[in-house]
N, C-alpha and C positions, 0 to 999 in steps of 0.2 A: 504494499500501500503506499502512498509518497506524500500521503498529511496523516499524521500524527497525532494522539488527543492523550489528555493528562490532567487531572486536574482541574476541569473544566476549560479548557484550553486546546486550539488547537494550532499544529508547526507544518510552518511550510514554506521552503525558498529562505527561509533564513528569517522568513513574518511569523508573527503574531497573532490568535485568532480570541479572543474569549466568547466564552458562550455567553446569549442572552439567555435563563429564564425564565421569563415572559413571553419569548417569542421562541424558541430555539436555535433560533438560525448564531451562526456564530459571525463576529464582527474584530476585523482588525483593533488593534490596540495603538494603533499609529496610520497614519493617511500612507496610500501606495498610491503615489504620484499626488491629485489631486485633491484627495478626500478619503476616508475610510471608505473600506471594502467590506461584504457581504464575502464567509469566506468561498460558500459556489457558486455565484459573481466571477471571483475574481480568479476561479478554477476553472470556467468558461471562457472567460476573456483570455486566458494566458495559451488556450488551446484553440481555438474560435476567432480571436477578435472581439471588437466592442458588439454588446447588445442591442441590437435596432431596438431604434425607436418605436413604441407602443410593445416592443414582445418582453417575456418576463424570460427566468429561468428556473427549471422547477425539478426535483426531485421525484425520480420513474418509482421509488418506492416508499417513497413519503414518511423516507427519515431522514433527517437533517445532522444527524452525524457521521452520513454518506455521502460526503461531498466529494467521492472518485468525481471524475471529468465521464468515466463509465456510467454512471446514474445520474446523470441530468443529458437536461435535454429543453430547448429553448422553443417556447412556446408565446403567440399573439398573449398580451392579458385577456382577450375574446375567449379565450380558450385555455387560460390554463383556471380562469373561473368559471367557467362549467367545468370544466371538469373535477375542479376541488366540488361542488354543486353536488355533480354527480358520486361523488366517491366518498363523503364526507363519515365516517365511522359514527356513530350510534352513542361514542364517550365526549367525540367532540361537539355531534350536536344538541347533549341536554347543554355543556358546558357553553355552548354561545347563545344558549336560549335561555340559560343563569343570566349571561351577561348583559341581554339586550331587556330581561325583567327587568334588572337592577337598573341600566341608562335610561329606561322608561320611565321606574319610579322615579329619576334624580333630575329628569329632564326639564318638569314645572317648575320647581326651583329654582335650576340656572337659567329657565331663558327670565325670570325676573329678579336674578340677582345685576348687581352693575354692569359685571364683564358681558351679560347675559343682553341685558338693554344694550351697552356699548356694543356688540355685533351685529344687535340688529338693528340699530342706527346706522352703522358700518352700510352692511347690507344693503338699506335704503336708498344712501345716500349714489354708492355705484350702481344700482339701479334705476336711481336718474340720471344717472349723468350717461347709461350708455342708451336709458329709452327713451328719454322725454326730450331728451336738446338735439336729437337727428332728425330730421321732418324727411319724408318720400314724398316725392311728386305722386297722384292716381288720378287717376281717371272714375270716374263715378259710375257703377255698373247699370245707370237707370237714368241719371241725363245727361251724360258723359261729361259732362266740363270737370274741367282740371282743376285739380283742386290741392292742398298738400298737407299730407296728415303726418303728427306721430308715432306712429304709430304703420309698420308695414303691412298688415294684415288688415285693414281698413280699406273695406271693397264700398265704401258709400259716403258721400260729399256732408248726410245730414241724414236724419234720424226719418222725418218725411217718404226721402227714397226710400230706406231700407224699408220703409209698409209700403210701401208702392208696390216695392221691386219686386217684394212677397205676396202682395195680393194678386199682379199680376202673373205670374212667374204658376201659380196655384199651389206651390211650396207649403202654405197651411190650411189645403184644402181637405175635408171631410164628406163621407158620405151621409146625410142625416133620409129619416122619416118623414115624408111630412104630416101633422098633426091632423091633418083634416081628408085630407086623400090617400093617407098609407103609402105612396110611392116615396120612390128614394125622389134625391136630389143631390146634388155637389153645394157643400157651399165651404165659406172661409170659417175652421174651429175656433176664430176667437168671435165669430156672433153671433146674437142670442137668433138668427133668423129661424123658425119652426113650420112653416110653412116655402112647398115649394112653385107658387106661383103667386100672382095680384087677386086672382079670383078666390084664392084656397087662404090668402091673409085675410082680403074681406072678410070671408066667409064664418073664417077661427073669429075678427073681431064680431062680428054678430052671434058667434055662440056664446063667447065671455059676455056682452052687456045684457044678452037672454038668461046669462047663469045669473047674473044679479041685481035679477031682479024679483 
């Protein structure tokens, strides 16, 4: 074996790596190049060059104490996450669920804390800068007027144009049964129309007056 292990440390090529008891990964005790390296990443880079952007190094046998190059594979982040979700052990799943429940219980207090409020304020400022300062030139899908919007997804220049577009396109149409003649008819679901024609509407009004006498 190329790597030797002793008392929570791993040694290879004159470098020393300390085991992180929380994650199980080994991290170099000093910088290798410009930064400290995890042992499995160091071994991959040593034999294959830099890890491509968007890729991660995976232990084939899931043993973080086995960092030999034969046990390592380079995967996309999506592939790596999918593999772990499909092959997670019952023990680890139970541990992750316990940690999640613990985090959920603490979340409300954190969001109300000084740090939490500061975080929310910063997120709001970031969204405002990105979302509301930019303006997009759009063409109204109903009246075809060119206008500027603060949101890229805006389709209409006004609420009235949006309403008229939906009415004409029939996107909100439903089928109802006439309360007078019983025939089916199509109408906008937001209206209170209950009759299929003017004749039936007039008849419905007469029936209502007759019932009130």
